[in-house]
N, C-alpha and C positions, 0 to 999 in steps of 0.2 A: 516536379514532382515536390512538393512538398509535405515531409516529415515533420509532424508537430507533437512535442511532449506536452509541453506547457503552454497556456494561451497567457500571453503577456501584450499589452501591459494593465490587462485587466486584473491579474495576479495582485501586482503593485498598486492598483486601485482600491483594492480590496483590504489591502493589508496598510493603508491609509501613508503608503508612502510618495504617490504620487497624487493629484487633484484631477477630476474627473473633465474638471475644463483647462486642466493646464495645457498651455501650447506642444508640449513635447508627447502630451497623450493625443491630442488632433493629429500630430502629424505620424506619431507612430502607428494610430487606428488606419491612418488614410493609405499607408506601407502596408498594412495587413490587408484592407481592401483589394487595391491593387496587387499584390500577390496571390491572394485568393482568387481573384477574377482571371488572370492571367495563369493561372498553374492547370496543368494538364491534369492534374489529381493531387488530391489532397488527404495524407493519411493521417488518422489519428487513433488513441488506445479508447477509446469508450464510445459509450453511444451519447453519455453525457458531455463529452467536448463535442462530437459533431451538431448537437441541436445548439452550442454555445457559438460555433462558428458560423452555423446558418443564421445569429440572430444578425451577424455583417451583412451578409448578403444573402436573402430569403432562396434563391434558386440556384442554388451549387450544391443542393442535396445528391445530385447522381453525379458528382464525380469527387465525392466524401466517400474514402474507406475505411474501415474499421480495422484494424489488426492489433492486436494486443500485445502485451508484453510477453516474456515467456521464462522457463528458466529449464536446463538442462539437467532431467532424469535420470541421466546416466552418473553425473557429478553430484549430485545434490540426491540422497535417499535416506529412508531412517537410520539412523543411528541410535542403540541406544544407550544411555547416561550411563551405563557400566562400562561402556566402551568406548567411552566418548575423552578424550583427554582433556578436552575444554572443560565440561564438566567438572571431571577429577579434580583440576590443578585448581578450578574456582570454588570447590567444595559445593556443589550442584545435584550431587547426584542423589541425596536421600532426599531432597525438598522437591515441591510443588512449582513447577518454575513458570510465571508469566513475563513473557518476552516481548520487549518493542525494542527492534533492531535496523536501526539507520538512521537517516538524517531527521535532525529534529530542529528541523522548521518551522516557520511560522505558519504554513497552510496545515499544518499538525495537528490533532488533539490531544495534547499530552495532559492535561490539567486532569480529564476525566478518568485517566487513568490511577493519576497520584493519589485519586480523593477515593479511587476504590481501594487501594495499598492503604488510605486510612482507615478506612470501615474495616477489614482483614487486618490490622497492624495486631492483633492478638492471637493470631493463628502463625505459630511460628513454623508451622510446615509449609507454609505458602511462601514462595519470594518472588519481589518483582525484580526484574533484572532490565536495564537502558545501556542499551550498546550503541555508541555513537556519538555525534556532536554536533552542534547547530545554536542558532539563536536563542532556541528555548530552553539549551542545557542548562547554564546558571540559574534561570527559574525554578526550573523544577529540583533541582537538587538543593537550592535555597529552601523551595517551600518543604519538601522532604526534612531536611533540617529544623525546619521550625516546628514540623508538627511529630518530629521525634519519631521519623516511620525507620527504625530497623530493618525493616521488610523490603528495602529498597536498595538495590545494588545497582553503582555505575560504571560502566567500562567505558573505556575509549572505545573508537574504530579499531576491529583487526586486522590484521593483513589478510588478502582476499584469497588465500590457498589455506585459510581458516574457517572459510565462511559455510563448509559442509559441517563442520565442530558445532562454530558460533550458533546455528540456526536448530541444530539439534540437540541442546541444552534446553529448548521451551516444552513445555506440556501444554501451552496455549500459548499463539504469538496473537500479538494485535496489531492491526492495520486500519490506521485513522485518519481522518479529513477534519478539518474543521468545519463550522457552520459556514462558511460564507467563499470555501475551495471547491466545491462541487463543482465538477465541468470544465474546472479552469487548471488541473492537475490529474493523474490518475497513478497513486501508488505500486511502484513494479515491485516492493518488498511480497506483498502476496503472493506472488507466483514461487521463492525459492522457500518459503513456509507450505504451500500447496506440495513442494516436490517432497520435502521431509516430512510428508504425511503429520504436520502436525495441524491441530484442530485450531480454527481463528476465530478470535472476536473483532468483527469489524465496527468502529465507532465510526458514526458520519451522520448529514442530515438524511432527511427519511427519503426526499427524491433521489436519492445517491443509487448509481448503475453500482454500486459495491451491495448495496442491501440487495436488488436483486440479482446480482450473482451467487451470494452468500445463500438465501433462501430457495432458488431456482435447483441450486448445486449440493445442499444442505453439508457444507464442510465447517458449519460453524452457526454462530447465531452474530445479528446482529443490533446494535446498541446505538438510541438517539445520542447526540452531543449532549453531554451533563447530565446523563443516567450510570451513575457509579453506583446506585445500589444495585439494579439489575447485572451489572456487566460483575460487580463482588458476587452476588447469588448464583451467576454462570459459573463463573472460575470456583466457587467451592462445590457447585454440584459436577463440575469434572472431575475437581480434585478427589470426590469419593465413588465416581462410577469410569472405571478404566474401559469397558466396554462402547459406552455412548463415546470417550475420548478416541478410541481405535475406530468406530464406524464414521467420525468426521474426519479421520486424518487419512481412513480408505477412501472416503468419496473426495476429498480433495486432491491426493494424486491421482483420483482416477478423471478426474476434469482434467488436470494438467497434461496426463499422457494423451487424453483426446482432443482438447483442444488448443493446449498453449505449449506443445514441447517444439524444440528448436527446427526440424523438421518441415512439422506442418508452419510455423512462423516464416521457415526460407521459402516455401514454395508460394505462400502467399504472396509477399514480396517479389517471387520469379515471375508469376505468372503477371502481375499489375505492371510491374517494369518493362515486360516481352509484347504485351497488346500494346504500350503508349510507343516502344521502339520500334515494333510493326506498322502502327498507323504513321508514325512518321515517316518513315520510309515510303508507306504508301504515299504519302504527302508529296 
């Protein structure tokens, strides 16, 4: 049974780290095809990843299962900023906080966020917080400095035990994929935000599974890569309409409780493994 979180070497090709016709790519893809062909089951995180793998081998759809990431609603839940030690210590209680938390890698769209911060830089009640690190970290820091964005705060990765507090500084959380990463990766950060009852702004290509998920379950809004103006308008709207924020957050946690809680995901893995163990025993 193969569990696929990211699809390589395709990620490296799209990032122009490897060339499509290189020897290592040919070997890597042949190994992928052999692995997928001989696997009893392939587990992926999204329908987009399922479609991408089927491009390798068209006739394996019957052995690909979609089991999403998850978050534990007993450990991550809504905490008011007034009772949040992380918000208090970083002076984020009285601002409307836009949070990007996690890896700042090449597969994520952070420039759209920075440009929205530029549009809103004269609104001193709205704060953009970036928690984490990665290859794009020095790029967005340099750009924020160049644009004199005093509404941006950059913080390093925090200890895991503080995750319930760091996630709850957000009045809106951003989950993003750049224009060429759809189907190759699936951001797991989404589920922590849903557990915390935080409205979500998704930045991704139009064919993204994140767009479909957001619109179907109404836990936020979707924005096309580069559409910083619409994102800024949405942030401003939520800053003024707390009822709308509450409804998005409520819908997000409801989705998580019904579809991406630890018990449900464990049972899906258990049933899949149990099925194949029984098949092998019978053989």
